[in-house]
ROSE-4610 file (N, C-alpha, C; in Angstrom, 1 decimal, always signed):
// ROSE-4610
residu = [M/M/M/N/N/N/E/E/E/N/N/N/L/L/L/P/P/P/S/S/S/R/R/R/T/T/T/K/K/K/N/N/N/L/L/L/S/S/S/V/V/V/E/E/E/E/E/E/L/L/L/G/G/G/R/R/R/M/M/M/A/A/A/Q/Q/Q/I/I/I/L/L/L/K/K/K/L/L/L/L/L/L/A/A/A/H/H/H/P/P/P/Q/Q/Q/R/R/R/L/L/L/K/K/K/I/I/I/I/I/I/D/D/D/L/L/L/L/L/L/E/E/E/T/T/T/S/S/S/G/G/G/E/E/E/A/A/A/P/P/P/V/V/V/H/H/H/D/D/D/L/L/L/M/M/M/A/A/A/R/R/R/L/L/L/K/K/K/L/L/L/P/P/P/Q/Q/Q/A/A/A/A/A/A/T/T/T/S/S/S/T/T/T/H/H/H/L/L/L/T/T/T/L/L/L/M/M/M/R/R/R/R/R/R/V/V/V/G/G/G/L/L/L/V/V/V/E/E/E/S/S/S/E/E/E/R/R/R/R/R/R/G/G/G/K/K/K/E/E/E/V/V/V/W/W/W/Y/Y/Y/R/R/R/L/L/L/G/G/G/D/D/D/R/R/R/R/R/R/S/S/S/L/L/L/A/A/A/I/I/I/L/L/L/N/N/N/C/C/C/M/M/M/R/R/R/A/A/A/K/K/K/K/K/K/G/G/G/A/A/A]
num = [1/1/1/2/2/2/3/3/3/4/4/4/5/5/5/6/6/6/7/7/7/8/8/8/9/9/9/10/10/10/11/11/11/12/12/12/13/13/13/14/14/14/15/15/15/16/16/16/17/17/17/18/18/18/19/19/19/20/20/20/21/21/21/22/22/22/23/23/23/24/24/24/25/25/25/26/26/26/27/27/27/28/28/28/29/29/29/30/30/30/31/31/31/32/32/32/33/33/33/34/34/34/35/35/35/36/36/36/37/37/37/38/38/38/39/39/39/40/40/40/41/41/41/42/42/42/43/43/43/44/44/44/45/45/45/46/46/46/47/47/47/48/48/48/49/49/49/50/50/50/51/51/51/52/52/52/53/53/53/54/54/54/55/55/55/56/56/56/57/57/57/58/58/58/59/59/59/60/60/60/61/61/61/62/62/62/63/63/63/64/64/64/65/65/65/66/66/66/67/67/67/68/68/68/69/69/69/70/70/70/71/71/71/72/72/72/73/73/73/74/74/74/75/75/75/76/76/76/77/77/77/78/78/78/79/79/79/80/80/80/81/81/81/82/82/82/83/83/83/84/84/84/85/85/85/86/86/86/87/87/87/88/88/88/89/89/89/90/90/90/91/91/91/92/92/92/93/93/93/94/94/94/95/95/95/96/96/96/97/97/97/98/98/98/99/99/99/100/100/100/101/101/101/102/102/102/103/103/103/104/104/104/105/105/105]
x = [-15.6/-16.1/-16.9/-16.6/-17.2/-18.8/-19.5/-20.9/-21.7/-20.6/-21.1/-20.8/-20.2/-20.0/-21.4/-21.4/-22.7/-22.8/-23.9/-24.4/-23.8/-23.8/-23.2/-21.6/-20.8/-19.5/-19.4/-20.3/-20.3/-20.3/-19.9/-20.1/-20.1/-18.9/-18.5/-17.8/-18.1/-17.7/-16.2/-15.3/-13.8/-13.8/-14.5/-14.7/-14.7/-15.8/-15.7/-14.7/-14.0/-13.0/-11.6/-11.7/-10.5/-10.6/-11.9/-11.9/-11.7/-11.9/-11.6/-10.1/-9.3/-8.0/-7.2/-7.6/-7.5/-7.3/-8.5/-8.7/-7.6/-7.4/-6.8/-5.1/-4.9/-3.5/-3.2/-4.1/-3.9/-4.2/-4.8/-4.8/-3.5/-2.6/-1.7/-0.4/-0.6/+0.6/+0.2/+1.3/+1.0/+0.5/+0.8/+0.5/-0.8/-1.5/-2.7/-3.5/-3.3/-4.1/-4.2/-3.0/-3.1/-3.9/-4.0/-5.1/-6.5/-7.0/-8.1/-8.3/-7.6/-7.3/-7.8/-6.9/-7.1/-8.5/-9.0/-10.4/-11.3/-11.1/-12.3/-12.2/-11.3/-11.2/-11.8/-11.1/-11.6/-12.9/-13.3/-14.5/-14.1/-13.4/-12.7/-11.5/-10.7/-9.6/-8.9/-8.5/-8.0/-6.6/-6.0/-4.7/-3.7/-3.6/-2.4/-2.4/-3.7/-3.5/-3.2/-3.5/-3.1/-1.7/-1.0/+0.5/+1.1/+0.7/+1.3/+1.1/+0.1/-0.1/+0.5/+0.8/+1.7/+3.0/+3.4/+4.7/+5.4/+4.7/+4.8/+4.9/+5.7/+5.7/+4.4/+4.0/+2.7/+2.5/+3.7/+3.7/+3.1/+3.8/+3.7/+2.3/+1.7/+0.2/-0.6/-0.6/-1.4/-1.6/-0.3/-0.4/-1.2/-1.0/-1.7/-3.2/-3.6/-4.9/-5.7/-5.0/-5.4/-5.7/-4.6/-5.1/-6.3/-6.3/-7.5/-8.8/-8.9/-9.8/-10.3/-9.4/-9.9/-10.6/-10.2/-11.0/-12.1/-12.5/-13.5/-13.3/-12.1/-11.9/-12.0/-11.6/-12.1/-12.8/-13.2/-13.9/-13.3/-13.3/-12.9/-13.8/-13.8/-14.3/-13.6/-13.6/-12.6/-13.5/-12.7/-13.3/-12.5/-12.7/-11.8/-10.6/-9.6/-8.1/-7.8/-8.5/-8.4/-9.3/-8.6/-9.2/-9.2/-10.6/-10.9/-11.3/-10.7/-10.9/-11.9/-12.6/-13.6/-13.5/-13.7/-14.2/-15.1/-14.6/-15.9/-16.5/-15.8/-16.0/-15.6/-16.9/-16.7/-16.1/-16.1/-15.8/-14.4/-13.6/-12.4/-12.2/-13.0/-12.8/-13.1/-14.0/-14.1/-12.7/-11.9/-10.6/-9.8/-9.5/-8.8/-9.3/-10.5/-10.6/-10.5/-10.5/-9.9/-8.6/-7.7/-6.5/-6.2/-6.9/-6.9/-7.1/-8.3/-8.8/-7.4/-6.9/-5.9/-4.7/-4.3/-3.3/-3.5/-4.7/-4.9/-5.2/-5.2/-5.2/-4.0]
y = [+35.1/+34.0/+32.8/+31.8/+30.6/+30.5/+30.6/+30.6/+29.2/+28.0/+26.8/+26.3/+27.2/+26.7/+26.6/+25.5/+25.5/+26.8/+27.3/+28.7/+28.5/+27.3/+27.2/+27.4/+27.7/+28.0/+29.4/+30.3/+31.7/+32.5/+33.6/+34.3/+33.9/+33.1/+32.6/+33.7/+33.6/+34.5/+34.5/+35.5/+35.6/+34.4/+34.5/+33.6/+32.2/+31.9/+30.3/+30.0/+30.9/+30.6/+30.3/+31.1/+31.0/+29.5/+29.2/+27.7/+26.8/+26.9/+25.8/+25.8/+26.8/+27.1/+26.4/+26.6/+26.0/+24.4/+23.8/+22.4/+21.8/+22.6/+22.3/+22.2/+23.2/+23.3/+21.8/+21.8/+20.6/+19.2/+19.2/+18.1/+17.9/+19.0/+18.9/+18.4/+17.1/+16.3/+14.8/+14.2/+12.7/+12.1/+12.0/+11.4/+11.6/+13.2/+13.2/+12.7/+12.7/+12.0/+10.6/+9.8/+8.4/+8.0/+9.0/+9.1/+9.1/+9.6/+10.0/+8.5/+8.0/+6.8/+5.6/+5.6/+4.5/+4.9/+5.6/+5.7/+5.5/+5.7/+5.4/+3.9/+3.2/+1.9/+0.9/+1.7/+0.9/+1.4/+2.6/+3.3/+4.1/+3.5/+3.9/+3.1/+3.7/+3.2/+3.7/+3.2/+3.7/+4.3/+5.1/+5.7/+5.0/+3.8/+2.8/+2.3/+1.9/+1.3/+2.1/+3.4/+4.5/+4.8/+4.9/+5.0/+3.7/+2.5/+1.3/+1.5/+1.6/+1.7/+2.8/+4.0/+5.0/+5.0/+4.1/+4.1/+5.6/+6.0/+7.2/+7.2/+8.0/+7.9/+8.5/+8.3/+8.8/+10.2/+10.9/+12.3/+12.8/+12.6/+12.9/+12.4/+11.2/+10.9/+11.7/+11.8/+12.8/+14.3/+14.7/+16.0/+16.2/+15.1/+15.2/+15.1/+14.1/+14.1/+15.3/+16.1/+17.0/+18.2/+18.5/+19.5/+19.1/+17.9/+17.4/+17.4/+17.4/+17.3/+18.9/+19.9/+21.2/+21.7/+21.0/+21.8/+20.8/+19.7/+18.7/+17.8/+17.5/+16.4/+15.2/+14.9/+13.8/+14.1/+13.1/+13.1/+12.0/+12.5/+11.4/+11.0/+9.8/+9.2/+8.3/+8.9/+8.0/+6.9/+5.7/+4.4/+3.7/+4.2/+3.4/+4.3/+3.4/+4.2/+4.6/+3.9/+4.4/+5.7/+6.3/+7.4/+6.8/+6.4/+6.2/+7.5/+7.1/+8.1/+7.6/+8.6/+8.3/+9.7/+9.5/+10.6/+11.7/+13.0/+13.9/+14.4/+15.1/+15.7/+14.7/+14.2/+13.2/+13.7/+15.3/+15.9/+15.5/+15.2/+14.9/+13.8/+12.9/+11.7/+12.2/+13.0/+13.8/+14.1/+14.9/+15.4/+14.4/+13.4/+12.3/+11.4/+11.3/+10.6/+11.4/+12.6/+13.3/+13.4/+13.1/+12.7/+11.3/+10.6/+9.2/+9.3/+9.6/+9.8/+10.2/+11.3/+12.1/+11.1/+10.2/+9.5/+8.2/+7.8/+7.1/+7.5/+9.0/+9.7/+9.4]
z = [-15.5/-14.7/-15.4/-15.3/-16.1/-15.3/-16.3/-16.1/-15.7/-16.3/-16.0/-14.5/-13.7/-12.1/-11.6/-10.6/-9.8/-9.1/-8.9/-8.2/-6.8/-6.0/-4.7/-4.6/-5.6/-5.7/-5.7/-6.0/-6.3/-4.8/-5.0/-3.6/-2.4/-2.3/-1.1/-0.1/+1.2/+2.0/+2.2/+2.6/+2.8/+4.0/+5.2/+6.0/+5.6/+4.9/+4.3/+3.6/+2.6/+1.7/+2.9/+3.7/+4.8/+5.3/+5.8/+6.5/+5.4/+4.4/+2.9/+3.0/+3.2/+2.8/+3.8/+5.2/+6.3/+6.3/+5.6/+5.8/+4.4/+3.3/+2.3/+2.8/+3.5/+4.1/+4.9/+5.7/+6.7/+5.9/+4.7/+3.8/+3.0/+3.1/+2.4/+3.0/+3.5/+4.3/+4.1/+3.7/+3.1/+4.4/+5.6/+6.9/+7.1/+6.9/+7.3/+6.3/+4.9/+3.6/+4.2/+4.6/+4.9/+6.0/+7.2/+8.3/+7.5/+6.6/+6.1/+5.3/+4.4/+3.8/+5.0/+6.0/+7.0/+7.5/+8.0/+8.6/+7.4/+6.4/+5.3/+5.1/+5.2/+5.1/+6.4/+7.6/+8.9/+9.4/+9.0/+9.6/+11.1/+11.8/+13.1/+13.4/+14.4/+14.9/+16.0/+16.9/+18.1/+17.7/+18.6/+18.4/+18.1/+19.0/+18.9/+17.6/+16.9/+15.7/+14.6/+14.7/+13.6/+13.6/+14.8/+15.0/+14.3/+14.4/+14.0/+12.4/+12.0/+10.5/+9.7/+10.5/+9.8/+10.3/+11.0/+11.6/+12.1/+13.0/+13.4/+15.2/+15.5/+17.2/+17.8/+19.0/+19.5/+19.3/+19.7/+19.7/+18.2/+17.1/+15.8/+15.3/+15.9/+15.4/+16.0/+17.4/+18.0/+17.7/+17.3/+16.5/+15.4/+14.6/+13.2/+13.6/+14.4/+14.8/+15.5/+16.3/+17.2/+16.1/+15.0/+14.1/+13.3/+13.1/+12.2/+13.0/+14.2/+14.9/+15.2/+15.2/+15.4/+14.5/+13.0/+12.0/+11.5/+12.3/+12.0/+10.9/+10.5/+9.7/+10.4/+11.7/+12.3/+13.7/+14.2/+15.4/+16.4/+17.6/+18.8/+19.7/+20.4/+21.3/+22.1/+23.5/+24.6/+24.7/+24.9/+25.2/+26.2/+27.5/+28.7/+28.5/+28.3/+28.4/+26.9/+25.9/+24.4/+23.8/+22.9/+22.2/+20.7/+20.4/+19.1/+17.9/+16.7/+15.7/+14.8/+14.1/+12.8/+12.1/+10.8/+9.8/+10.4/+10.4/+10.8/+9.7/+8.6/+7.5/+6.4/+5.9/+4.6/+3.4/+3.4/+2.1/+2.1/+3.0/+2.9/+1.7/+1.8/+1.1/-0.4/-0.8/-1.9/-2.6/-1.6/-2.0/-2.4/-1.4/-1.5/-2.9/-3.0/-4.2/-5.7/-5.7/-6.6/-7.2/-5.9/-6.3/-6.8/-6.1/-6.5/-8.0/-8.3/-10.1/-10.9/-10.4/-11.1/-11.3/-10.3/-10.1/-11.2/-11.7/-12.4/-14.1/-13.9/-15.5/-16.0]
């Protein structure tokens, strides 16, 4: 075991590791990463705007957002007839930024 690892990464419970794996599985999809990217840029956006920017039908966009909301990656708020989304767990940005850095390497 690498002794240089920060202590907070040691001794994670199986439950914690399972949650992390679930989030990583959800992020292993290009459209979901794009949603994170779009919400980072805009701060928040209504579903119809995300649909247009992703060039996906409503059903596909809603499915991605529902899965992401269930694990806390995004949060939603109803405003009149529209549902607006924003980032829920900002750690997803750290994952996206790691991949951006790797792309530039």
